[in-house]
N, C-alpha and C positions, 0 to 999 in steps of 0.2 A: 555193713550196718552202721559202722562208726561215722560214715560220711553224713548220715541223716539222723543220727541219734540225738534225742532231745528229751529232757525230763518231762516236759509238758508242751503239747502243741498249742494250747490256748492258755491264757492267764487263769489262775485258780479262781473258782467261784468266790465272790465276796459274800458278806453277811446278808446283803440285800437280796442276792440271787437265791440263797438258801431259804430265806423267808418267803420269797415269791414261789419257789418250788413247793414249800410246805403248804402255802395257801391253795395252790392249784390242786395238790393231792387231796387236801381236806374238802375242797369243793367237789371234786370228782367223786369222792367216796360218799359224801354226805347229801348231795342235792336230791337224790331220790326220796330221802326221808322228808326233807323240807317240802318237796313237791307232791307228797302223798303217793309215791310209788306208781306213777302213771304207766300202765302196761305197755302201750304202744311206744312211748318215749323210751322206756327201758329196753324194749326190743331193738329199737334203732341204735341206742347207746351200746348194747352188747355187740351188735353186728359191726358198728364202727370200731369198737375195741379190737375185735377179732381181725378185721381187715386191715386195721392200722398195724397190727403185728405182722400180718402177711406182707404188707407194703414195706415195713422196716426190714424184714428178711430179704426182700428184693433189693432194698437200698444197699445192703451189704455188697451184693454182686455188682450192682451198678456203680458203686463207689470205686471198684477196681477196673472199670471200663468194660464190663461184660454184661450181656443181656441174656438172662435165663428165661426160656419159655417153658421150663419144666416145673415152675413153682406152683402152678395150679395142681399138678399131679402130686408133687411132694406134700402139699396141703392135704390132698385127698388120701394119700398113703397113710399119713398120720391119723386121719379121721377113721379110715377103715381098720387100721391096726388096733387103735384104741377100742373101737366098737366091738371087734371080734374078740379081743382079749377080755373085755369086761362082760359081754353078753354070753359068749359061747364057752369061755374058760373060767368065768367067775372071778376075774381079777378086780380088785378095788380100783377106783378111778386113779389114785396116785400112782399105783403100779402100772396100770394101762397107759397113763400119761407118759411115764418114763419110758415104757416099752416102745411107744409110738415114736418118741424122739430118737431112741437108739436105732430103730429100724430105718428111719429116713436119713439119719446121719450115716448109717452103714452104707446105704445106697450111694450117698455122696462120696464116701471114702473109696468105694469100689470104682465109681465112674470118674471121680474128680481128677486122679492122676492122668487119665486119658483126655478128658474134655478140656482141662485147664491148660493143656499144651497148645490149644487152639484159641484164636481170638476173633473178634468181629462177627461177621455174618455167619461164618462157619460154626462158631460156638453156638450162636442162636439156633441154627438149624439142628445141631446135634441135640441140644436140650429140648427142642420141639419134638424130635423123634423119640427121645426118652419119655417125655410127657405123654405122647400119644400111645406109646407101648404100655405105660403104666395104666392109663385110663382104659385101654383095650383089655387089659387083664381084668379090670373090675367088671367088664361086660362079659367076657368069655368064660371066666372061671365062676360060673353061676352058683355052684354049690357053696363056694367059700364067700363070695362077695355079694351074691344076690342078683347079679346081672343088671339088666335094665329095670328090673322090679325094685331095685334098691335094697337097702339093709335097714331094718327097723327094730323097734323094741330095745333101743340102746338105753342102758340105765342112766338116770339123771344124776347130775353132780351131787344132789342132796343125799343120794343113796350111800355115798362114801364120805362126804365132807360135812362137818358140823357148821353148816351155813343156813341162813334164813330160807324158808320155803319160798317158792315162786321165783319170778324173774329177778328180784332184788338180790337174792343169794347168788344167782349166776352172774349178775352184773358185778358184784363185789369181786368174784374170782377173775372174771375176764379183764376188768379194768386194772386189777392189781397185777395181773400177768403183763398187761400192756405197759404199765408203769415200770415194772422190773426190766422188761426188754428195752424200753426207752432209755432208762438211766444207765443200764449196763453198756449199751451200745454208745451212748453219749460219752461215757467215761473212756471207752476204747478210742473213739474218734478224737478225743481231746488229748490223747497221749501219743507216744511213739507209733503205736499201731495205726492210728488214723493218718499220721503223716506218711507212713510207708504206703498205705492204701492210696492216698491221693497222689503220691509220687509215682506209683506204678501206673496210674492212669495217665499222668502227664509226661513222665520221663522215665520209662522203664530202664533205660541204659544206666541212668544215674543210680538207681536202686541196685542194679547188678554190680556196678562198680564198688558199691559199699559192702559187698560180700554176702548179701542176702540170698537165700535160696528162694527164688521167685516162685517156682512151681509149688514148693511146699507151702508158701504163704498163700498163694491162690487157692490151693486145695483146702487149707484151713478155713478160709473165708467161705468157700462153698459148703463145707461141712457145717459150720456154725449157722449159715443161712438156712440149710436144709433142716437142721435141728429145730430152729425157731418155727419154720413152716410146719413141721410135723407136730410140734406141741400145740400150735395154733389149730391145726386140723383136729386134734384130740378134743380140745375145748369145744370146737364147732359141733362135732358129732354128738357130744354128750348134752349140749344145749338143744340141738334140733331134735334129737331122738330118732331121726330118720335121715339117711344120706343116700344119694344116688350118683352115678358117674357124671351126670349132666352138670353137677356143681363144681367139678374139678378139672375141667378141660382147658383148652388153649385160651379161652376168653377170660378165665379167672386170672391167668398169668398176665394177660394184656391189661386187665383192670388194675392189677398191682403196679404195672409200669405207668399207667395213666395217673394213678394216685401220686407217684413220685414225680412225674413230669409236672403235674398241676401244682404240687406244693414246692417243688424245687429239689432236684436230685442231690445237690450239694449240701442240703440241710436235712438232718434226720427228722426234725420237727415237720418238715415239708411233707413227709410220708404220712404223718398223722393228720395234718391239715387236709391233705388230698383225700384221705379216707373219710374224714368228717364231712367233706363236701360231696364226694361221689356216691357214698352209700345211701344217703337219703334221697338221691335224685330219682330212682325208680318210683318211689312213693309220690314225689312231686310231679312226675311225668307219667302217672299211671295210665292216662288216656293215650299216651304215645308209646305203650309198652312194646309194640311190634317194631318200633323204630329205635329201640334202645341201643342196639349195637351200632347202628348208623350214627346216632348222636354221639356215642363214645368215640367212634372212629374220627368223626369230624372234629370233635373236641381235641383229640390228640394232635391232629394235623394243624389246627389253629394255634395250639399251644407251642408246637415246635416252630411254627413260622413266626409268630408274633410275641411269644413269651417263653423263649427257650430256657430261661433260668427259673421259670415258675413264679409262684407268689413270693418265694424267698428272695428272688432276684429283685422283684418290685420293692420289697421291704428294705433291702440293702440300698437300693437307689434312693428311696425316700429318706432313709437315715443319713445317707451321704449328702443329700441336698440340704437337709436340716443343719448338718454340721457346717457346711459351706456358708449357709445363710447366717449362722451364728458367728 
């Protein structure tokens, strides 16, 4: 570890950056009040917040050079766990939320030491199989999960939390959670932890020579990623009030990957930007709903071919060109 140890991977935030962060947080929390709490805009904002969290959980795994196709199922496991605990066992939302995270993290703890020994396409295939097994369980164990009929009558967040009624209350919870996830991961990425993650992806041998237990580090990343995905699923279930296996399959994981590729895998904010662009698309392309997966697939291909570093890469090039011009 000493070979790569550093106090901070990036320079500390200056006063201007803290002011900028405070302004962004204030705008995110306050705009619905100023805009009159528009229902449809709030719905889109809630979904963007949730899928931004899922995309950020995927970013953790992508950061160490792995591609998880189980994240849709982990998202779903958190949703079903929270829904069952709250509706069938009478748990409050905070308790069900914590329970959902513990369950998804536990699955990652069990599978991580096996899966994280493998890299590349074989890891992707293993996580795909895990995801399919979890989603199949949602379908086959009908009495517990509701099968293809889905699982409904999930208590709303307002039943346990002292938040405003309607979508504005849900928005405050989801966007606050997204902000916490973002700033916690940002702090991790900007310190030794982030440097280790990047080094693992670029030069694993260097990391090993520094004395780091690579397997343990990879498993910890997978567990943290699963924890965030499970908590996000819990929020999703209590917002929707009804969930079904269709919402948590392979394509949910692929969408999380596309969000990262669109925004730029190397930038945490890229996952958020990718979600902000991708989630409203179905509404904008409602007349082309039957071609949605085709459009997403073509988008991913074009991004990988012509913009492999995503929007973050374009931003860095633009800033670099400005500095050279100055």
